[in-house]
N, C-alpha and C positions, 0 to 999 in steps of 0.2 A: 527435555528430548535433546540429544546431543546433535550437533551441528552436522548434517549430510552433506559433505561438499559435492559427492557425485550428483545428488538431486539438485543442488544449485547450479552446477554446471550444465546439467541438463535441461533445467529451466531456463538458463541463459540461451542456450541455443534454440529452443522450441520458440522462444520470444523472438529472437532474431528472425527465424523463418517465418513465423507469424507476421511480423512487420514487414517483410519483404513481399510476402503474397498478398497481404491485405491492404498494407499502408496505414494500419491503425496501431499504434502502441497500446499494448495492453498494462497500461498503468506506470510505464517505465521497463527497462529490459529486465532488471533483477527482481523487481516486485512479485510477479507471479512466482517466481522459485521459491521466495520467502513464504508466499501464501501455501505454496503447495506442502510446505514442511508442517503447516498448521492446520490443514483440512481435516485431521482427525480430531482437533479441538475446535469446532465452528465458531466459538464466541470470540476468539482471537481475531479471525479475519473481519468479523462483523465490528468488533471493536475498532480495528485499524480503519475500515472504511467511515465510521462514523466520526472518528477525529479527522480524518481527510476531508471530510464533508464540512465539519465544523471549521477547519482551517481554510477552505474555499470561500465559506461566507465571511469569515473575518478578512480575507485577503480582498474580496470585492468591495467590503467595506471602508477598508483602509485605503484602497486603490484610489479613491476619490480625493483624499487629502495628501497621499504622499506619492513621490515618483517610484514607482515599483514595476519595473519592466527588466527583460534581459537577466544578466547576472544577479541584480538586486532582488528581483521576483524570486529567483531559483533559490538564492542565500535565504531568503525571508521565510520561504515555505520550508526549507529543510530545518532551519532553526525554530520555526513555528510548530513544525510537526514534532520536533524532540521536546520542546517546552510543552505543547499540549498532552503529549503521550506521559510526561512526568507528572502534569496536574492530573491527568485523568487515573494515574497510579496512586496518587495521594488522596484524592478526593472519594475513589469507588469505595475502599473499604468502609468509608464512614456512611456510604448510602445504602450498603446491603450488608446483612449478617455474614452472608457468604457471596463474594462477589462473582460466582459463577464462572470464573476464567474470563473475565471481560479485560484481558490485557492487551496492549498495543503490542503490534509485531515490530520490534527494533526501534530505533531513534529515527533512523532516516527514511524507512518505508512509508510512513504517513506524508511526509513532505514530497517525496518523488511521485506519489501517486496524486497528491492535491496539484502538483505541477502539471501532470498529464491530464488532469481533470479540468484544468484551466485552458490547455492549450487546444485540446480536443472536446468533443461533445461528450456528455456524461454517460448517455447510454452504450455508445461505441466502446467506451473506454472499458467501463465495468463489465459489460458481456466479454470484451476481449480478455480481460482479466480473469473472469470466471473460466473461460474456455483454455486457456494456456494452463490456468494453476490446476484445474481438474486432470487436464492432459498430463502435464508434468506429475502428478500425485500418482496417477494410475501406472504410468510407463515406471516411475521410478520404484513403484510397490513391485513391478513384474520384474524388473532387473536387479534389483538390489534386495 
């Protein structure tokens, strides 16, 4: 699927409006826009959320042993998300004969999502992500 910059822009605007109204970030400002691009391939958002949750577990375990806050935390999550996404892509074909589209969305999306999952509670973040992603998906289909 070619990258649709109009949908990304729409998703960014809707995310900004959502944050201003509710005060809850939908997993990062650009994450719902990328999720909306792949809602017609539901396994990709699922795989991305699974990688983000795995990274969150790894972060919470490493947090006890290393100083990970502020910029270090964010960089760790971006790099960890990229690394886990690549490991996921390498291991997955060996687990299934057909990997059923369980690919992670982008390199930085899981890290940004994990960063927001850590800062906010999990349920409001994931619920907001779903709301803004679905809204972006349907509005972009209507407009473009």
